C-alpha positions as CSV (number, residue, x, y, z in Angstrom):
1,M,-19.1,-31.6,-22.3
2,G,-18.5,-30.7,-18.6
3,F,-16.7,-32.2,-15.9
4,S,-16.7,-35.6,-18.2
5,L,-13.6,-33.9,-19.8
6,F,-11.5,-35.2,-17.1
7,T,-10.7,-38.6,-15.7
8,L,-11.9,-38.2,-12.4
9,N,-13.8,-40.8,-10.2
10,P,-17.4,-40.0,-11.3
11,K,-18.5,-40.5,-8.0
12,L,-16.3,-36.8,-7.2
13,V,-18.2,-35.4,-10.1
14,K,-21.4,-36.4,-8.9
15,S,-21.2,-35.1,-5.7
16,L,-20.3,-31.6,-6.7
17,P,-22.7,-28.3,-6.3
18,S,-25.9,-28.5,-8.7
19,L,-24.8,-25.3,-10.2
20,V,-21.3,-26.4,-10.6
21,I,-21.6,-27.1,-14.2
22,E,-19.2,-26.9,-16.4
23,P,-15.7,-26.3,-15.3
24,S,-13.8,-22.6,-14.8
25,A,-10.7,-21.4,-16.6
26,I,-8.5,-22.4,-13.8
27,Q,-10.4,-25.7,-13.5
28,K,-10.0,-26.8,-17.3
29,Q,-6.0,-25.9,-16.9
30,A,-5.2,-27.4,-13.4
31,I,-6.8,-30.3,-13.3
32,P,-5.3,-32.1,-15.8
33,A,-1.9,-30.6,-14.7
34,I,-2.5,-32.0,-11.3
35,L,-3.5,-35.2,-12.4
36,S,-0.2,-35.9,-14.3
37,G,1.7,-35.7,-10.6
38,K,4.0,-32.4,-11.7
39,D,4.5,-29.1,-9.5
40,V,1.9,-27.2,-10.3
41,L,1.9,-23.2,-10.2
42,A,-1.5,-21.8,-10.7
43,L,-2.1,-18.2,-10.7
44,A,-6.0,-17.5,-11.0
45,Q,-8.5,-14.8,-10.1
46,T,-10.1,-15.1,-6.6
47,G,-13.4,-16.7,-7.0
48,S,-12.6,-18.2,-10.4
49,G,-12.7,-21.7,-8.8
50,K,-9.2,-22.7,-7.1
51,T,-10.5,-24.7,-4.7
52,Y,-12.0,-27.5,-6.8
53,A,-9.5,-27.0,-9.5
54,F,-7.3,-29.0,-6.9
55,G,-9.6,-30.3,-4.6
56,L,-11.0,-32.8,-7.6
57,P,-7.7,-34.0,-8.8
58,I,-6.4,-34.6,-5.1
59,L,-8.9,-36.7,-3.6
60,H,-9.2,-38.8,-7.0
61,R,-5.2,-39.4,-6.4
62,I,-5.8,-40.2,-3.0
63,A,-8.6,-42.1,-3.3
64,A,-6.8,-44.2,-5.8
65,L,-4.0,-44.8,-3.3
66,Q,-6.8,-45.8,-0.8
67,S,-8.6,-48.3,-3.2
68,G,-5.2,-49.6,-4.3
69,T,-5.2,-49.0,-7.9
70,S,-2.5,-46.6,-8.1
71,K,0.8,-47.7,-9.0
72,L,2.0,-47.5,-5.3
73,G,-0.3,-50.6,-4.8
74,Q,-0.6,-50.3,-1.3
75,Q,-3.5,-49.0,1.3
76,T,-2.0,-45.6,3.1
77,P,-4.1,-44.8,6.6
78,N,-2.1,-41.5,6.6
79,I,-2.5,-37.8,6.0
80,L,-2.0,-38.1,2.1
81,A,-2.4,-34.5,1.3
82,V,-2.2,-30.8,3.4
83,I,-3.7,-27.8,2.3
84,I,-1.8,-25.0,4.0
85,A,-4.3,-21.7,4.4
86,P,-3.7,-18.1,5.4
87,T,-6.6,-17.8,7.8
88,R,-8.6,-19.7,9.9
89,E,-12.0,-19.0,7.5
90,L,-10.3,-19.6,4.5
91,A,-9.0,-23.2,6.1
92,A,-13.0,-23.7,7.2
93,Q,-14.1,-23.1,3.8
94,V,-12.0,-25.3,2.0
95,C,-12.9,-27.9,4.4
96,Q,-16.5,-27.0,4.1
97,N,-16.5,-27.5,0.5
98,L,-14.5,-30.5,0.0
99,T,-16.0,-32.5,2.8
100,P,-18.9,-34.0,0.6
101,L,-16.4,-34.6,-2.5
102,A,-14.3,-36.4,-0.2
103,Q,-17.3,-38.5,1.8
104,A,-18.5,-39.4,-1.8
105,V,-15.4,-41.5,-2.1
106,D,-15.0,-42.6,1.5
107,L,-11.9,-39.9,2.6
108,R,-12.2,-37.6,5.7
109,V,-11.2,-34.1,5.5
110,D,-10.4,-32.2,8.7
111,A,-9.4,-28.7,9.5
112,L,-6.7,-27.9,12.1
113,C,-6.6,-23.9,12.7
114,G,-5.4,-21.7,15.7
115,G,-8.6,-20.6,17.8
116,E,-9.6,-24.2,18.5
117,D,-8.5,-26.0,21.8
118,I,-5.4,-28.1,20.4
119,T,-6.0,-30.7,22.8
120,Q,-9.9,-31.6,20.9
121,Q,-8.0,-31.4,17.8
122,V,-5.2,-34.1,18.9
123,E,-7.9,-36.3,19.9
124,R,-9.4,-35.9,16.6
125,L,-6.3,-37.3,14.8
126,T,-6.3,-40.3,17.0
127,S,-8.4,-41.5,13.6
128,P,-6.3,-39.7,10.9
129,A,-7.9,-37.6,8.2
130,E,-6.5,-38.4,4.8
131,L,-7.3,-34.8,3.3
132,I,-5.6,-31.7,6.4
133,V,-6.7,-28.1,5.5
134,A,-5.0,-26.1,8.6
135,T,-3.0,-22.8,9.3
136,P,0.6,-22.9,9.0
137,G,1.2,-22.2,13.0
138,R,-1.1,-24.9,14.5
139,L,-0.3,-27.4,11.7
140,L,3.6,-26.8,12.6
141,A,2.6,-27.3,16.4
142,L,0.9,-30.6,15.9
143,A,3.7,-31.8,13.3
144,Q,6.6,-30.9,16.3
145,Q,4.6,-32.9,19.1
146,G,4.4,-35.8,16.5
147,V,0.4,-35.7,16.3
148,I,0.7,-35.5,12.8
149,Q,3.2,-37.8,10.4
150,F,3.9,-36.9,7.0
151,E,5.6,-40.1,6.0
152,Q,3.1,-40.9,3.4
153,L,2.5,-37.2,1.9
154,Q,1.8,-37.1,-1.0
155,C,0.9,-33.7,-1.9
156,V,1.0,-30.3,-0.7
157,V,-1.2,-27.2,-1.2
158,F,-0.4,-23.8,-0.7
159,D,-3.4,-22.1,-1.0
160,E,-3.2,-17.8,-1.3
161,A,0.2,-18.3,-1.0
162,D,1.2,-15.0,-1.6
163,R,-1.1,-14.2,1.4
164,L,0.5,-16.4,3.1
165,L,4.2,-14.9,3.0
166,D,2.4,-11.1,3.4
167,M,1.4,-12.7,6.7
168,G,4.7,-13.6,7.8
169,F,4.1,-17.3,7.5
170,I,7.6,-18.0,5.6
171,A,9.7,-19.6,8.6
172,D,6.7,-21.7,9.7
173,I,6.4,-22.7,5.7
174,N,10.1,-23.8,5.8
175,A,9.6,-25.4,9.1
176,L,6.7,-28.0,7.4
177,L,8.6,-28.8,4.4
178,A,11.6,-29.5,6.2
179,L,9.4,-31.8,8.1
180,M,7.9,-33.2,4.5
181,P,9.4,-35.8,2.2
182,K,9.6,-35.6,-1.6
183,R,6.1,-35.0,-3.0
184,Q,4.3,-32.8,-5.7
185,T,3.5,-29.1,-4.7
186,L,1.1,-27.0,-5.9
187,M,0.5,-23.2,-5.2
188,F,-2.2,-21.2,-5.9
189,S,-2.2,-17.4,-6.0
190,A,-4.2,-14.9,-7.5
191,T,-0.7,-12.4,-7.6
192,M,2.9,-12.6,-7.9
193,P,4.7,-10.2,-6.0
194,A,8.6,-10.5,-5.5
195,T,8.6,-12.4,-2.6
196,L,6.5,-15.3,-4.1
197,D,8.5,-15.9,-6.9
198,E,11.5,-16.4,-4.1
199,L,9.4,-19.0,-2.6
200,V,8.6,-20.7,-6.0
201,K,12.1,-21.0,-6.8
202,T,12.9,-22.8,-3.9
203,V,10.0,-24.9,-3.3
204,L,8.8,-26.1,-6.9
205,S,11.0,-28.0,-9.1
206,S,12.3,-27.4,-12.3
207,S,9.9,-28.8,-14.4
208,T,6.8,-27.0,-12.8
209,I,3.6,-26.1,-14.9
210,R,2.7,-22.7,-14.9
211,L,-0.9,-22.0,-15.0
212,E,-2.3,-18.5,-15.8
213,A,-6.1,-18.3,-16.4
214,N,-6.1,-14.6,-16.3
215,A,-4.1,-12.0,-16.7
216,L,-1.6,-11.6,-13.9
217,N,-2.6,-9.5,-11.2
218,S,-6.4,-8.5,-12.6
219,A,-9.5,-8.3,-11.4
220,V,-12.5,-10.6,-12.4
221,E,-14.2,-8.5,-15.1
222,D,-18.1,-8.7,-14.2
223,I,-16.9,-5.9,-11.2
224,S,-17.8,-2.5,-11.4
225,Q,-15.3,-0.6,-10.1
226,T,-16.2,2.9,-8.5
227,I,-13.7,5.3,-7.0
228,Y,-14.9,8.3,-5.2
229,H,-12.7,10.9,-4.0
230,V,-13.6,12.3,-0.5
231,N,-12.7,14.0,2.5
232,K,-11.3,11.4,5.0
233,G,-13.7,12.9,7.7
234,S,-16.5,12.1,5.6
235,K,-16.2,8.8,4.7
236,A,-18.4,7.7,7.5
237,K,-21.6,10.0,6.2
238,I,-20.6,8.6,2.7
239,L,-20.7,5.3,3.3
240,I,-24.1,5.1,5.4
241,E,-25.9,7.4,3.0
242,Q,-24.8,5.3,-0.3
243,I,-26.1,2.4,1.6
244,K,-29.3,3.7,2.3
245,L,-29.6,5.4,-1.2
246,H,-29.2,1.6,-2.8
247,H,-30.9,-0.5,-0.4
248,W,-28.3,-3.3,-0.6
249,S,-29.3,-6.2,0.8
250,Q,-25.5,-6.9,2.1
251,V,-22.3,-5.2,2.2
252,L,-18.6,-6.4,3.0
253,V,-16.7,-3.0,3.8
254,F,-12.9,-3.4,4.8
255,V,-10.8,-1.2,6.7
256,N,-6.9,-1.3,7.3
257,A,-7.2,-1.2,11.5
258,K,-8.8,-3.2,14.1
259,D,-10.0,-0.1,16.3
260,D,-11.1,1.4,13.2
261,A,-13.4,-1.2,11.9
262,D,-15.1,-0.9,15.7
263,A,-15.6,2.6,15.5
264,L,-17.5,2.4,12.4
265,C,-19.4,-0.5,13.2
266,R,-20.8,1.7,16.1
267,K,-21.5,4.8,13.6
268,L,-23.0,2.3,11.1
269,L,-25.5,0.8,14.3
270,K,-26.3,4.6,15.3
271,A,-27.5,5.4,12.1
272,G,-29.5,2.2,11.8
273,I,-27.8,-0.1,9.9
274,N,-27.3,-3.5,11.2
275,A,-24.0,-4.2,11.1
276,A,-21.0,-6.0,13.0
277,A,-17.6,-6.0,13.1
278,L,-14.6,-8.8,12.1
279,H,-11.1,-8.8,13.0
280,G,-8.2,-10.6,14.5
281,D,-8.6,-9.7,18.0
282,K,-12.3,-11.1,18.3
283,D,-13.0,-14.2,19.8
284,Q,-13.0,-17.2,17.2
285,A,-16.1,-18.5,18.4
286,L,-17.9,-15.3,18.1
287,R,-16.0,-14.8,14.3
288,S,-17.7,-17.8,13.1
289,Q,-20.7,-16.7,14.4
290,T,-20.5,-13.2,13.2
291,L,-19.7,-14.3,9.7
292,N,-22.2,-17.1,10.0
293,D,-25.0,-14.5,10.6
294,F,-23.8,-12.2,7.4
295,K,-23.9,-15.0,5.0
296,T,-27.5,-16.0,6.5
297,Q,-28.3,-12.4,5.5
298,Q,-29.0,-11.6,9.7
299,L,-26.7,-8.9,9.2
300,S,-26.6,-6.4,6.4
301,V,-23.4,-4.9,6.7
302,L,-19.7,-6.8,7.6
303,V,-16.7,-4.2,8.7
304,A,-13.8,-6.3,8.5
305,T,-10.1,-5.9,8.3
306,D,-7.3,-7.8,6.0
307,V,-7.8,-11.1,8.0
308,M,-11.1,-11.6,6.2
309,A,-9.8,-10.7,2.4
310,R,-8.8,-14.7,1.8
311,G,-11.3,-16.6,2.9
312,I,-15.2,-15.0,3.1
313,H,-17.3,-16.8,0.6
314,I,-20.9,-15.2,0.2
315,D,-23.4,-16.8,-2.5
316,A,-24.1,-13.4,-4.7
317,L,-22.8,-11.1,-2.4
318,P,-23.8,-7.8,-4.2
319,V,-21.1,-4.6,-3.1
320,V,-17.8,-4.7,-1.2
321,I,-17.0,-1.2,-0.4
322,N,-12.9,-0.1,0.2
323,F,-13.8,2.5,3.1
324,D,-9.8,2.6,3.3
325,L,-7.4,1.6,0.5
326,P,-5.3,-1.3,1.7
327,N,-1.4,-0.2,1.9
328,Q,-0.6,-3.2,-0.7
329,A,-2.1,-2.8,-3.9
330,E,-2.5,-6.6,-4.4
331,V,-4.8,-6.8,-1.4
332,Y,-7.0,-4.6,-3.4
333,V,-7.9,-7.5,-5.9
334,H,-8.5,-10.0,-3.1
335,R,-10.8,-7.8,-1.4
336,I,-12.8,-6.7,-4.3
337,G,-12.8,-10.3,-5.6
338,R,-15.4,-10.9,-2.7
339,T,-18.0,-10.4,-5.1
340,A,-18.5,-11.5,-8.5
341,R,-17.9,-14.9,-7.7
342,A,-18.6,-18.0,-9.6
343,G,-19.7,-15.9,-13.2
344,L,-21.8,-13.3,-11.1
345,S,-21.5,-9.5,-11.5
346,G,-21.2,-7.5,-8.7
347,V,-19.9,-3.9,-7.6
348,A,-16.6,-2.7,-5.6
349,L,-16.7,0.9,-4.6
350,S,-13.4,2.8,-2.7
351,L,-13.7,6.4,-1.2
352,V,-10.0,7.3,-1.5
353,S,-8.8,10.7,0.5
354,H,-5.7,12.5,-0.6
355,L,-3.7,10.7,1.4
356,E,-4.5,7.9,-0.1
357,L,-4.1,9.2,-3.4
358,V,-0.5,7.1,-4.0
359,S,-2.3,3.9,-3.3
360,L,-4.4,4.5,-5.8
361,E,-1.7,5.1,-7.9
362,A,-0.3,1.8,-7.6
363,I,-3.5,-0.2,-7.4
364,R,-4.0,0.8,-11.1
365,Q,-0.1,0.6,-11.9
366,L,-0.7,-3.4,-10.5
367,T,-4.1,-4.1,-12.5
368,G,-3.9,-2.1,-15.8
369,H,-7.1,-0.2,-15.1
370,V,-7.5,3.5,-15.6
371,L,-10.1,3.4,-12.1
372,P,-10.7,7.3,-11.9
373,L,-12.1,9.6,-9.4
374,T,-15.1,10.6,-9.5
375,T,-16.7,13.3,-6.7
376,L,-20.0,13.5,-4.8
377,A,-22.2,16.4,-5.7
378,D,-23.1,16.7,-1.7
379,F,-19.7,16.4,-0.6
380,P,-17.2,18.4,-1.9
381,V,-13.7,17.6,-1.6
382,T,-12.2,20.6,0.6
383,D,-8.8,18.6,1.7
384,L,-5.8,20.2,0.9
385,V,-2.8,17.9,-0.9
386,T,-0.1,18.1,1.0
387,N,3.1,18.6,-1.2
388,S,6.6,20.6,-1.2
389,T,5.8,23.8,-1.8
390,S,3.7,24.2,0.5
391,K,6.5,23.6,3.2
392,R,8.0,26.6,4.9
393,A,11.4,28.4,4.6
394,P,13.8,27.7,7.2
395,R,14.0,30.8,8.6
396,D,10.2,31.0,9.0
397,K,11.1,27.5,10.5
398,K,13.0,29.1,13.0
399,A,10.9,32.3,14.0
400,N,8.1,30.1,14.4
401,R,10.1,28.2,17.1
402,R,11.2,31.3,18.4
403,T,7.5,32.5,18.7
404,A,6.3,28.9,20.3
405,S,9.1,29.5,23.1
406,K,7.7,32.6,24.4
407,R,5.6,32.3,27.6
408,G,3.7,35.8,27.5
409,A,3.4,39.5,26.4
410,G,5.9,40.6,28.7
411,D,8.1,38.1,26.5
412,F,7.9,39.7,23.5
413,S,7.9,43.0,24.4
414,K,11.2,42.4,25.9
415,R,12.4,41.0,22.9
416,K,11.3,44.3,20.6
417,S,12.7,46.6,23.0
418,A,15.9,44.5,22.9
419,Q,16.0,45.1,19.1
């Protein structure tokens, strides 16, 4: 039956990519729920087709408004829907995916993000787009300047809602909501942390439709997850060996710190691996170019911080590697969700040192997966676990401090003679 299951504008369905034939699990649930006009909380795995799950019904509804066929019976040349995303990359990706659909029904989509000259955005908005995709800070700035008007707003979407909260956007979100009229509110997320639960209670209506297309906080089943127990100092050598051994065409490597991304990239380049680093300190133009080079396979390896964990979609990306385990278990789900998208399979490899075993246990508990540790024959684990039994007794510590205070051999002899 395909998308004919839904009462969608046929022009929208016809404009879908040729590979999108059957609706995904979350699309089957979310499209009719959103068309009903009620608030929706949708929990679904990364890569499960969430953009079309909210994009299709939103574009259907605002196209009906523009044509005058809705119950409002009027045409509204103002912003009718807003999609709020946590990162520039995700906002750009959502805009790119929805633009062909919007054009099919004579609507315009615009992306408004930091990193772009705000004066250019103001100029573009002299002819307002019906659908805006934006990051919170830039959207708020434009709204406070009066450039964006929400009077006709029908729907707001929080895409990757949990990440919006993780990145500290709650103040901007509350400020934006205060400027918006009563409207349909949609929240899409792959995980459900306590902070998101609190936002749901305050923002969504009591009649909200809650959808769960998959087990909460779970990863796609078609991802093969491998965990290697390694020494921290061996990680770079192991990464290089694994990339060369398997001849992977594309690898997305996640690290926790910006400096570590640059340092690891230098080691990969020295080993003859075509790599680049991507993180928040990079100029936006360079970020966009680097991501495009990776998508077009001009780069083999992309080393990224979590600025990329929500917003990078690479067709048939085969491998994701956690060089560092994330500090938050939920982020692991999003990272490995960059592979095995749209029904394909993929590999997720994590390099775990002794210090990261606590993080690994948190990931196991969140996902419900055993995730056994595996060792590599050529890289024996020699790092020792630090625990309470390894600490010296208090008397020994005092003795150590006395020893450290000596300045030379004479001090020791004086101490000995005094005894």
